[in-house]
VEXMARSE-336445 format. One record per residue (C-alpha): z, x, y; residue number from 1; residue in one letter. Coordinates in Angstrom, 2 decimals, always signed. Layout:
<sites>
<<Z, X, Y>, NUM, "a">
...
</sites>
This chain:
<sites>
<<+31.73, +10.35, +16.46>, 1, "m">
<<+30.46, +10.87, +13.12>, 2, "a">
<<+27.22, +9.39, +12.50>, 3, "r">
<<+25.08, +8.01, +9.31>, 4, "p">
<<+22.82, +10.53, +7.67>, 5, "r">
<<+19.62, +11.20, +5.95>, 6, "i">
<<+20.15, +12.48, +2.11>, 7, "v">
<<+17.00, +13.97, -0.01>, 8, "q">
<<+16.77, +12.69, -3.06>, 9, "d">
<<+16.90, +15.10, -6.21>, 10, "e">
<<+13.41, +16.24, -7.14>, 11, "g">
<<+12.26, +15.82, -3.74>, 12, "q">
<<+10.73, +12.35, -4.55>, 13, "a">
<<+12.25, +11.11, -1.43>, 14, "g">
<<+15.63, +10.33, +0.47>, 15, "f">
<<+18.29, +8.10, +1.22>, 16, "h">
<<+20.42, +6.92, +3.96>, 17, "w">
<<+24.34, +7.69, +4.01>, 18, "a">
<<+27.31, +6.67, +5.58>, 19, "t">
<<+29.17, +8.82, +7.42>, 20, "s">
<<+31.38, +8.97, +4.65>, 21, "s">
<<+28.75, +9.93, +2.48>, 22, "g">
<<+28.13, +6.81, +0.73>, 23, "e">
<<+24.72, +5.86, +0.22>, 24, "p">
<<+23.51, +2.66, +2.17>, 25, "i">
<<+20.19, +1.26, +2.12>, 26, "a">
<<+18.38, +1.58, +5.61>, 27, "l">
<<+18.41, -2.75, +6.32>, 28, "p">
<<+22.59, -3.03, +5.27>, 29, "d">
<<+22.70, +0.07, +7.88>, 30, "l">
<<+21.12, -1.56, +10.73>, 31, "v">
<<+23.69, -4.29, +10.03>, 32, "a">
<<+26.06, -2.09, +11.08>, 33, "i">
<<+25.64, +0.69, +13.26>, 34, "d">
<<+25.89, +0.60, +16.82>, 35, "e">
<<+22.28, +1.91, +17.51>, 36, "e">
<<+20.25, +0.40, +15.37>, 37, "p">
<<+17.11, +0.68, +17.11>, 38, "e">
<<+16.97, +4.54, +16.58>, 39, "r">
<<+17.46, +4.67, +12.73>, 40, "l">
<<+13.77, +2.80, +12.24>, 41, "l">
<<+12.03, +5.67, +13.77>, 42, "p">
<<+14.10, +8.35, +12.13>, 43, "t">
<<+13.47, +6.36, +8.71>, 44, "h">
<<+9.73, +6.99, +9.51>, 45, "l">
<<+9.77, +10.55, +10.53>, 46, "e">
<<+11.81, +11.16, +7.58>, 47, "a">
<<+8.84, +8.96, +5.31>, 48, "l">
<<+6.75, +11.23, +6.87>, 49, "d">
<<+8.21, +14.49, +5.90>, 50, "d">
<<+8.85, +13.18, +2.33>, 51, "a">
<<+5.27, +12.63, +2.05>, 52, "l">
<<+4.18, +15.96, +3.20>, 53, "i">
<<+6.53, +17.32, +0.36>, 54, "i">
<<+5.33, +15.27, -2.30>, 55, "a">
<<+1.37, +15.40, -1.61>, 56, "t">
<<+1.81, +19.27, -1.31>, 57, "g">
<<+3.83, +19.59, -4.67>, 58, "r">
<<+1.61, +17.07, -6.80>, 59, "l">
<<-1.87, +17.61, -4.62>, 60, "s">
<<-3.67, +18.35, -7.83>, 61, "d">
<<-2.74, +15.06, -10.03>, 62, "v">
<<-2.75, +12.46, -6.78>, 63, "l">
<<-6.16, +13.75, -5.64>, 64, "g">
<<-7.34, +13.30, -9.57>, 65, "g">
<<-8.17, +16.98, -10.07>, 66, "g">
<<-6.27, +17.01, -13.40>, 67, "r">
<<-4.09, +14.93, -15.75>, 68, "r">
<<-0.48, +14.97, -15.21>, 69, "p">
<<+1.74, +16.79, -17.70>, 70, "s">
<<+4.94, +15.39, -19.36>, 71, "g">
<<+7.03, +16.35, -16.58>, 72, "d">
<<+4.46, +15.62, -13.43>, 73, "e">
<<+4.50, +11.92, -15.27>, 74, "q">
<<+7.76, +11.33, -14.81>, 75, "r">
<<+7.61, +13.07, -11.23>, 76, "d">
<<+4.90, +10.40, -10.28>, 77, "l">
<<+6.98, +7.79, -11.49>, 78, "r">
<<+9.94, +8.72, -9.35>, 79, "e">
<<+8.04, +9.42, -6.43>, 80, "l">
<<+6.25, +5.79, -6.43>, 81, "h">
<<+9.53, +4.26, -6.64>, 82, "r">
<<+10.99, +5.97, -3.85>, 83, "a">
<<+8.16, +5.26, -1.62>, 84, "l">
<<+8.05, +1.74, -3.03>, 85, "d">
<<+11.54, +1.52, -2.00>, 86, "r">
<<+11.73, +3.38, +1.24>, 87, "l">
<<+8.74, +1.11, +2.53>, 88, "c">
<<+10.55, -2.21, +1.51>, 89, "h">
<<+13.78, -0.78, +3.05>, 90, "e">
<<+11.28, -0.35, +6.72>, 91, "y">
<<+10.02, -3.68, +6.38>, 92, "a">
<<+13.44, -5.27, +5.81>, 93, "v">
<<+15.05, -3.80, +8.16>, 94, "a">
<<+12.10, -3.98, +10.79>, 95, "a">
<<+12.53, -7.92, +9.95>, 96, "a">
<<+16.31, -8.03, +10.60>, 97, "r">
<<+16.08, -6.10, +13.76>, 98, "t">
<<+13.26, -8.19, +15.37>, 99, "g">
<<+11.11, -4.74, +15.64>, 100, "t">
<<+7.50, -5.18, +15.33>, 101, "e">
<<+5.94, -2.27, +13.41>, 102, "p">
<<+3.81, -0.13, +15.70>, 103, "d">
<<+0.43, +1.73, +15.00>, 104, "v">
<<+2.69, +4.70, +13.72>, 105, "r">
<<+4.72, +2.72, +11.47>, 106, "a">
<<+1.72, +1.12, +10.12>, 107, "g">
<<+0.06, +4.18, +9.55>, 108, "q">
<<+2.92, +5.85, +7.74>, 109, "i">
<<+3.35, +2.99, +5.53>, 110, "i">
<<-0.08, +2.89, +4.94>, 111, "g">
<<-0.33, +6.49, +3.57>, 112, "t">
<<+2.95, +5.60, +1.57>, 113, "a">
<<+1.58, +3.13, +0.53>, 114, "t">
<<-1.72, +4.92, -0.62>, 115, "l">
<<+0.20, +7.77, -2.20>, 116, "v">
<<+2.18, +5.54, -3.89>, 117, "s">
<<-1.52, +3.88, -5.71>, 118, "v">
<<-2.54, +7.54, -6.18>, 119, "l">
<<+1.07, +8.33, -8.16>, 120, "a">
<<+0.79, +4.89, -10.44>, 121, "r">
<<-2.80, +5.29, -11.23>, 122, "q">
<<-2.63, +8.37, -13.56>, 123, "p">
<<+0.36, +7.29, -15.49>, 124, "i">
<<-1.23, +3.53, -16.10>, 125, "g">
<<+1.01, +1.39, -13.73>, 126, "l">
<<-1.75, -0.02, -11.61>, 127, "l">
<<-3.45, -3.22, -13.16>, 128, "g">
<<-6.73, -4.71, -12.59>, 129, "p">
<<-8.34, -5.34, -9.24>, 130, "a">
<<-9.96, -8.63, -8.52>, 131, "p">
<<-12.64, -9.64, -10.39>, 132, "l">
<<-12.41, -6.92, -12.85>, 133, "d">
<<-14.76, -7.51, -15.81>, 134, "g">
<<-16.89, -10.32, -14.35>, 135, "e">
<<-19.34, -8.14, -12.66>, 136, "l">
<<-22.38, -6.63, -13.09>, 137, "d">
<<-22.83, -2.53, -13.80>, 138, "d">
<<-24.56, -0.82, -10.72>, 139, "p">
<<-27.64, +0.85, -11.41>, 140, "s">
<<-28.71, +4.45, -10.08>, 141, "i">
<<-30.20, +4.25, -6.85>, 142, "g">
<<-30.76, +2.07, -3.24>, 143, "i">
<<-29.51, -1.12, -3.89>, 144, "v">
<<-30.85, -4.38, -1.88>, 145, "g">
<<-28.70, -7.17, -1.16>, 146, "g">
<<-25.60, -8.14, +1.03>, 147, "f">
<<-21.93, -7.79, +1.19>, 148, "g">
<<-19.83, -10.80, +0.20>, 149, "d">
<<-16.08, -10.86, +0.11>, 150, "l">
<<-15.80, -12.92, -3.04>, 151, "v">
<<-12.46, -15.32, -3.69>, 152, "v">
<<-11.55, -14.35, -7.41>, 153, "a">
<<-9.94, -17.96, -8.25>, 154, "d">
<<-9.94, -20.28, -5.18>, 155, "p">
<<-7.28, -22.49, -7.54>, 156, "e">
<<-5.11, -19.47, -7.52>, 157, "r">
<<-5.27, -17.84, -4.55>, 158, "p">
<<-2.46, -15.34, -5.36>, 159, "w">
<<-5.39, -13.54, -7.28>, 160, "t">
<<-7.24, -12.37, -4.16>, 161, "g">
<<-10.41, -11.38, -3.25>, 162, "a">
<<-12.81, -8.42, -3.71>, 163, "r">
<<-16.01, -7.33, -2.14>, 164, "w">
<<-19.44, -7.61, -4.13>, 165, "v">
<<-22.80, -7.21, -3.43>, 166, "v">
<<-25.22, -9.85, -4.47>, 167, "r">
<<-28.36, -8.33, -4.82>, 168, "t">
<<-31.98, -9.67, -4.91>, 169, "t">
<<-32.26, -10.27, -8.38>, 170, "d">
<<-28.85, -12.23, -8.49>, 171, "g">
<<-26.53, -9.29, -9.73>, 172, "r">
<<-23.29, -9.11, -8.34>, 173, "r">
<<-22.29, -5.52, -7.92>, 174, "l">
<<-18.48, -3.91, -7.21>, 175, "p">
<<-18.52, -2.75, -3.66>, 176, "a">
<<-15.41, -1.50, -1.38>, 177, "t">
<<-14.62, -2.36, +2.49>, 178, "l">
<<-15.28, +1.46, +2.61>, 179, "s">
<<-18.75, +1.27, +1.38>, 180, "m">
<<-19.72, -1.37, +3.57>, 181, "l">
<<-18.62, +0.25, +6.92>, 182, "l">
<<-19.80, +3.62, +6.02>, 183, "h">
<<-22.14, +3.86, +3.57>, 184, "d">
<<-24.43, +0.64, +4.43>, 185, "s">
<<-26.72, -0.39, +6.70>, 186, "s">
<<-26.99, -3.61, +8.46>, 187, "g">
<<-23.67, -4.51, +8.20>, 188, "v">
<<-21.56, -6.56, +10.78>, 189, "n">
<<-18.53, -3.75, +10.86>, 190, "k">
<<-16.20, -5.79, +12.53>, 191, "e">
<<-16.56, -8.97, +10.92>, 192, "a">
<<-16.67, -7.60, +7.70>, 193, "a">
<<-13.01, -6.10, +8.46>, 194, "v">
<<-12.11, -9.60, +9.85>, 195, "e">
<<-12.94, -11.30, +6.75>, 196, "e">
<<-10.90, -8.37, +4.51>, 197, "h">
<<-7.34, -9.12, +7.20>, 198, "r">
<<-8.01, -12.74, +6.46>, 199, "a">
<<-8.13, -12.56, +2.83>, 200, "a">
<<-5.29, -10.03, +3.02>, 201, "l">
<<-3.06, -12.08, +4.80>, 202, "r">
<<-3.90, -14.95, +2.52>, 203, "s">
<<-2.93, -13.29, -0.44>, 204, "t">
<<+0.23, -12.32, +1.11>, 205, "i">
<<+1.10, -15.57, +1.60>, 206, "a">
<<+0.15, -16.92, -1.78>, 207, "a">
<<+2.14, -14.46, -3.47>, 208, "a">
<<+5.03, -16.37, -2.40>, 209, "d">
<<+4.24, -19.59, -3.77>, 210, "l">
<<+6.88, -21.20, -6.57>, 211, "p">
<<+3.81, -21.29, -9.34>, 212, "n">
<<+2.63, -17.75, -8.07>, 213, "a">
<<+1.79, -15.17, -11.04>, 214, "d">
<<+3.53, -12.18, -9.54>, 215, "r">
<<+1.82, -9.90, -11.62>, 216, "m">
<<-1.16, -10.87, -10.61>, 217, "a">
<<-0.38, -11.21, -6.95>, 218, "a">
<<+0.81, -7.56, -7.16>, 219, "a">
<<-2.47, -6.02, -8.67>, 220, "c">
<<-4.49, -8.06, -6.10>, 221, "a">
<<-2.34, -6.79, -3.05>, 222, "l">
<<-2.59, -3.26, -4.78>, 223, "d">
<<-6.72, -3.51, -4.48>, 224, "w">
<<-6.83, -5.37, -1.23>, 225, "m">
<<-4.53, -2.77, +0.59>, 226, "l">
<<-5.68, +0.08, -1.19>, 227, "y">
<<-9.22, -0.75, -0.25>, 228, "d">
<<-8.29, -1.29, +3.30>, 229, "f">
<<-6.30, +1.86, +3.46>, 230, "l">
<<-9.32, +3.81, +1.96>, 231, "n">
<<-11.85, +2.15, +5.07>, 232, "a">
<<-8.90, +3.60, +7.16>, 233, "h">
<<-8.37, +7.11, +6.21>, 234, "r">
<<-9.00, +9.59, +9.30>, 235, "d">
<<-11.19, +11.37, +7.26>, 236, "g">
<<-13.18, +11.74, +3.41>, 237, "p">
<<-10.31, +14.13, +2.42>, 238, "d">
<<-7.27, +12.94, +4.03>, 239, "s">
<<-4.70, +10.49, +2.94>, 240, "g">
<<-3.70, +9.89, +6.65>, 241, "a">
<<-4.31, +6.58, +8.01>, 242, "i">
<<-6.14, +5.55, +11.49>, 243, "d">
<<-5.69, +2.09, +12.54>, 244, "l">
<<-7.25, +2.79, +15.82>, 245, "h">
<<-4.31, +1.59, +18.00>, 246, "g">
<<-4.43, -1.87, +16.33>, 247, "r">
<<-0.62, -3.14, +16.24>, 248, "g">
<<-1.55, -6.60, +14.35>, 249, "d">
<<-3.16, -4.01, +11.60>, 250, "d">
<<+0.05, -2.24, +11.72>, 251, "a">
<<+2.04, -5.49, +11.19>, 252, "a">
<<-0.57, -6.36, +8.08>, 253, "l">
<<-0.03, -3.37, +6.27>, 254, "v">
<<+3.49, -3.01, +6.10>, 255, "v">
<<+3.90, -6.72, +5.03>, 256, "a">
<<+1.00, -6.53, +2.15>, 257, "a">
<<+3.12, -3.37, +1.04>, 258, "s">
<<+6.27, -4.84, +1.27>, 259, "d">
<<+4.94, -7.83, -0.87>, 260, "a">
<<+3.54, -5.91, -3.34>, 261, "s">
<<+6.89, -4.15, -4.14>, 262, "v">
<<+8.21, -7.70, -4.04>, 263, "r">
<<+6.26, -8.89, -6.75>, 264, "c">
<<+6.53, -5.72, -9.03>, 265, "r">
<<+10.30, -6.25, -8.50>, 266, "t">
<<+9.80, -8.94, -11.44>, 267, "d">
<<+8.43, -6.71, -14.14>, 268, "f">
<<+9.65, -2.74, -13.19>, 269, "d">
<<+13.45, -3.02, -13.72>, 270, "p">
<<+13.73, +0.11, -11.86>, 271, "l">
<<+12.68, -1.84, -8.58>, 272, "l">
<<+15.24, -4.67, -9.25>, 273, "v">
<<+17.59, -3.69, -7.04>, 274, "h">
<<+15.05, -3.91, -4.19>, 275, "l">
</sites>
């Protein structure tokens, strides 16, 4: 029996599914007609993992910030982020349609793909401001005394997200990250900090779909908060691989946040509107 297959995209930015007759088809549409839809999602993840290895090997210098991308590489980065965004979105929708709860492997692969998408967009100017950008004090050199606080950017506009800051003993508010609190700070209740970040991310995902939400502001907030969460869960300082420590609920959160960002960006990225 002829089966649907995976076809590598031109330029090796990603891949797409094709029917047995060779017609391109999105994964959510494929799971609706395939006789064994449960086998398609793991195959999709495996192919996405392979695509990440190819892309990061080919564009490692510019993704890692080692140098500015050339003109051709800027085009490659744009194609890469759009391919990864599409593939993450297809997985999220297909999982929902088949009643599949994302497992840890899914969360880690989608998380790495999202991290690479952010790194691809950053050098070509396609990332918006983080929550509270322009409202925080500039940090000084040396050790800073204070405490970490997750600050909601605008309680009346919950889609604008939240950001970690350090409130110093002299009254300043300095930019911080979840990774900094977990790995570079003392006296931090680490599990409480992670749980607070999870709750804020869930709240921002929900607010992004409100009728009056500013979808661009929501996308910026989701990108930053998920990027912050993923950076705190990398399996090493020089690795893009994500380690969710066996937590299935974090896997579901990563998939949901990644998909919410992509859905928000379809409003203003003309090449994502087909999703």
